[in-house]
N, C-alpha and C positions, 0 to 999 in steps of 0.2 A: 614604629611597629609594623611588622609584615601584614599584608592583606591575607586573611584566612580564606582558603578556597576549598570547595568540595568538588570532586570529579565523579561523574557518572559514566559507567561502561556496562556492556553486556557480558554474558557468561564467557563468550569466546575470548574477548580481549582481557578478561580477568584470568585467563589460563585454566579455567575449569574444564572446558570442553566445548563441543559443538552442539548439534541438534539433539543429541542424546541427553543433554542437560539443559535444554532451552526452557524447561519448566522450573529452573532454579529460582527460589524466592529471594526477595530483596534482603540484602545484608551488607554489613561493612566489611571490606576486605581486611584480613589480619595484617597484611603488609601492603605497601603500595605496589601495584602491579607495574611491570616494565613500561607500559604506555603512560601511566600516571607519572612515573619517574621522568619520562621524557617531557611531559607537560611542565613538571617542576623545573627541569633544566632550562627549558625555553623561557619560562616566566622570570627566572632569576630570583635574587634574594629579596626583592620587594614583595614577593608572594610566598606563602607557605601552604602547601597542599596538606590539609589536616585529615582528610579521609577520602577514600574511594568507595562509592556506593555501587554495588553490583546487583544486577537483576537479569534473569533470563528473558529473552525476547518473547517467547511464547507466554510465559507467565504474566508479563506486564500487559501484553495485548489482550489476553483472555480474561484478565482480572484487573483491569485498569484502575477502577475505583479503589480497590483494596491495596493494590501495589503502590499507587500514588500516595495514599494515606500513610502507609508504612514508611515509604521513603522520606516523606516530609518529616515524620517523627524522628527518623534516624538522623536526618540533616540538622534538625533543630538543636540536638545535643551539642553540636559543634559551633553554633552561632557564627556561621560563615559570613564573609563580606562579599563573596563572589562565587559563581557556580559555572562550571563548564560540563557539557555532556558530549560524549563521542570523541572523535568524529564517526559518523555512521556510514559514510560513503553511499552506496546504492542498496544497502541492506534495508528492505522495506520495514520490517517489524522494528528493527533497531532505530530507524529514523523516526518512526511514529512515536516510539517510546521516548526517544531523546527530545523530540519536539514537545511532547506532552508534559514530561517532567520539568523541562526547562521553563515552560510557561507557568507551571504550577509553582515552582520555586520563586520565580520572579514575582508572582502575584502574592504568594504567601508571606515571603520574607522581605519583599521590597528591596531586593539587591540585584545588581547586574547579573544576568544569566544568559549565556550564549551557547550555541552548538554549531555543528558543521555537518554537511552531507552533500550528496550529489544533487544537481538541480532536478533530476527526474525521480528522486526518491519521493514516495507518496507523502512522507512527513514534511517535505518542503512546501508543497501546496497547502497542506493543512495548517502549518504553523508559522510561515514566513512573515505574516502580517502581525503576529503576536510577539515574536522574539527574533533576535538577530541570528541569522543562520549563514555561516561562512560557506561559500560554494567550494566543493572539493571535487576531486576526480571520482570516477565511479567505483574504484577499488582501493584496497589498502596499499597498492603500489604508489599511491599518492600521499601516503601517510606523512612523510617528512614535510612536504609543502603544506599539507593541511594543518599540522600542528604549528608550523611556523606562522601561518596566517591567523589561526584562532588565537594563539597566545599574543601575537602582535596587536590584534584588535582588543584583547583583554587589557593589555598594558595601556593602550590609548584611552580606553574607557575609564580605567582606574585613575588616570591623570587628568580626566575631564577634558581631553583634547577633542577637537572636532573630528567627526568620522563621516564617511560617505560610502555608498555602495561601490562607486567607481574606484576609489582609492583603496578601500579596505576589503574589497572582494566579498562583501556579504550581499545576500539577495535583497533587492529593492523591496521596500515595504509600502510604496505608494504614498509616502508622506509628502506634504507640500509645505514649503518654508517661505516666509516672506523675506525679501532682500531688496536692497536698493540697486537698480540697474542704471547703466550709463545712458540707455535710450528708453523711451517710453514704449508701451506695448504695441501701439499701432504701427510705429516705425519698425519694430522688430518683426511684426507679423507680415508687413509688406516685403521686407527683405527675405523672409523665409519663403513667401509665396513666389517671389521672383526666382529664387534658387530652384524651387520645385519646377516652375514652368520651364526654366532653362536646362533642366536635367542635371543640375549641380547637386552635390551632397549638402544636406542640411540636417540639423539636429532639432527635433521637437523639444519644446520646453515642458510639455506635459504628455507623457505617453498614455494613450487611452487603454483602459483595461480590455482584455480579451475574454469574452464570455463564450464558452464552448459547452452549450447545453443542447440537449435534444428534447423536443416536445414529446411527452409520453404518447405512445401509440394507443389507439382505442382498445378498450378491454374486449376480451372474448366473451361472447354471450353464454356459451355452453361448451365447456372443455370436452364433454362427452361426444362432441360431434366434430372435433378438429384433429388435425395432425400436428403433433409436437416433435420438435427436434432437440437433441441433447448436444451441448457444447461444453467444453471445459478448458480452462487454462491450467488445470492441475496435472497435466501430463499423462493421463491414462491412455495407454496405447496397447495394441496387440502384443502378446508375449514375444520378446525378442526385439521390440522397437524397430519394425521393418523399415521405417523411413529415417531412422537414425536422427530423430529429433534431439537436439542438444539439450543437456540438463540445465543450461543457463544461456541466456541471450539467444533464444531460439530463432533460427533463420527460416522456419517453415511451420506449417501446421499439417496435420494428417486428416484424411477422410476415410473412415473405416466402416465396414459392413456389419450391421447388427442383425440382419434378417434371420440368421441361423442360430443365434444364441439367446437364451432366456435370461442370463445373468452373467456378470463378470465373476471369474474365479482366479485363483492364483495360477491356474494352468493355462488360461487363455488371455490374460491381461496383466499389465504391470504399470507402474508409474515411471516415466522418464525424468521426472522433476527432481532437480537438485535443490539444496538449501534447507530442506527439512528432512526429518527421519522418515524414509520411505517404507519402513517395516510394516506399518499398519495398512497403508494403501496397497502394498504388494500382497499382504495376507488376504485382503478383501477389497478389491478396487471399487466395489459399489459404495464404499465409504466416502469416495470422492465423486463418483458419478453414479447416481442411483438407478442403474439399469434394471436391477431385480424388481424394484418397486414399480417402476414405470411399466414394465412388461406385464406385471400382474394387474396393474390398474387398467390396462388395455383389455385384458381378459375379463375383468370385472365390469367393464363398460363405463368406467369413470373417465377414461380418456378414449377419444375416438380411435386414434392410431398413432403409432410411433414411426417417425421417419426412419427409413432403412439404414441410414448412415449417421454416425456421430462424428464430431469434429474436435480435434484436440491439439493443443500446443502446450509449451512450457512457459509459464509466466515469469519464472525466476530471472530477474534482471533484464527481461525483454523490453526493448525500447517502445515508447508510446507510439511512435510512427509505425513500427512493425505491427503492433497490436491492432492499430486502426486498419491497416492494410489487410490483415488476416480477417478481421470482422467484415470488411467490405467484400472480400472474396468469398467468404462463407455465405454471406447474404445472397450472392448470385446463385450459389448452389441451392439454397433454400427456395428461392423464387422458381427455379426450374422444376423443383420437385413439389411445388405447391404446398409448402409448409405454412402453417397458420400462426404458430407461436413457438417460443424457445425457452428452455431452461438452461442456464449457464452456471457452472460451479467453479469456485476458486479456493485455493488453500491459503498460502501465507501472504506477506506484505506486497512485494512487487508482483506476485501472482494475482492478487486482488486488483492491483492497479491495471495490470494487463487485461484481466477479465472484464473489469468495468469499462475499459476503453473499447473492448470488443462488443460489449453490450450496447454501448452508444452507437457504434457503427452499424450493428445489425438492426437496432431499433430505428435508426435514421433511414433505413431502407423500407420501413413500414411494418416491421414485426414487433408485437409486444414481447418483451423479454423480461424474465425475472432472474435476478442475480442472487445466487445462494452462496454466502460467504460468512466467515467468522469475524473478520475485521471490517465491520460495516462502516466505520468512519472513512476509511479509504474509498470504499465504493461510493459513498455520498460525495466526497470531495471530487472524485473524478467525474461523477455525473450520472450514475445509473439511476433509473427512475423507480423500478420495483425491486425491493431488496428484502430477502428473507435471511435473518441471522441463523447461523448454524452452530455446531457443537464445539469444535476445536480445530486448530490449524492443520494438524497432520491427518485428521479424519473428520472433515466438516459434516458428513452425514452418517456418523457412526458414534459409538461409545464403547471403548474397549473394556470398560469395567462391567459391562452387562453381558448377559447370555446372548447367544446368536439370535434367538427369537425376540428378546427384549430390544436388542439393537435394531433389528429389522423394524420393530414397531416405532422406534424413534425416527428412523429414516422415513417410514411411511407417513408419519404425521408431518414431518418437515415438507415432504412433497405435496401433501394435501394443502399445506399453507401456501406453497408456491402456486398451486392451481387456483387457490382463492385469490392470490395476487393477480393472476392473469385475468380473472373474471371481474376484477374491481376497477372501476373507472377512477382515475386519479388526475389531478391537475398539476401536481408537483411531486418531487421525490418523496417516496413513502417507504418506511421500514415496517414490514408486516411482522410484528412481534408475536401476535396470537392468531 
């Protein structure tokens, strides 16, 4: 009897559309989408793909608990023996959703469940210790190799064959296994030491984990007496994008004058960010970077002053190394201008990864930073210390269902929460829910 398998994909690979339908609720596809047909072809006759579950990236990440429960109920009807999600490549929200639902299926149904994504996808760090994640290229250009590797791993697991990260190209999970060695540990250790001393290549038997955390900066005693700076990985730039910051994999950040404007408008600013629907950010860029609220708070005396410049890059697909570099360079500007604290905003998956990386770099330079973002698990995984949850991926500091005044009130309260976070002493990562 064939092994029954359920496949999970997002709205794009289901052929429904892109960002304009990223809020698609979880459902079963009427027919197997082309990517699922390819999975079936690669798996062969020993497997039968019985269903494809589809869910929009934004919907899953903004409603994780509800989406997860719905998907598990949908899957239950098919009584599968195996589960595959993706591959998600470097799509941050897709990767987080794929990792989350793969873990949930594995735990709920006690069946093999695997996925695939790029090593820098935020979902990789979040879930690689919980589920098997095949390492892929950063884009769908690597689809053929990704599907081949994922299905090859699935077939080995189904046959109870021995697997390993080195042979099967999945991300190491840090598991230790007992085995009988030809030489005892002391002899192997001495040989390894001699190779190291002599400058020869050697391979450690136990790779030590890397901990990349930044000690939380001291809290601000009184925000009404300090200078705050605004930073975003959400791509808000002056109208026309004068520095031509790329919509994906940004190679630079911009530094822009705020001294002569009281708020962003569709006439003086826009988003350069790709990957999510820019309509709402372009209509009102304050939905991504709350300049209107900050300027008013300065007038009200709640904030001492606002730094005359803001800093912006596009986090979509931007490499971690680049994000760290931008954060470090921005910190130098902040030191020169005697800034005391920073509010940094982010939008979608890899944008949040980029933003949290910049947060760490800036905080490592001595500045307390609050990260305002919607996908808080990514910010936590990367290592931001002060985190304020926001409204939605395309408009983190807005709500398009409200009137302009009501939306401003939502934004105002979120910024108040960010200020509270800056004034709160913390010893570890903290999400400021209220």
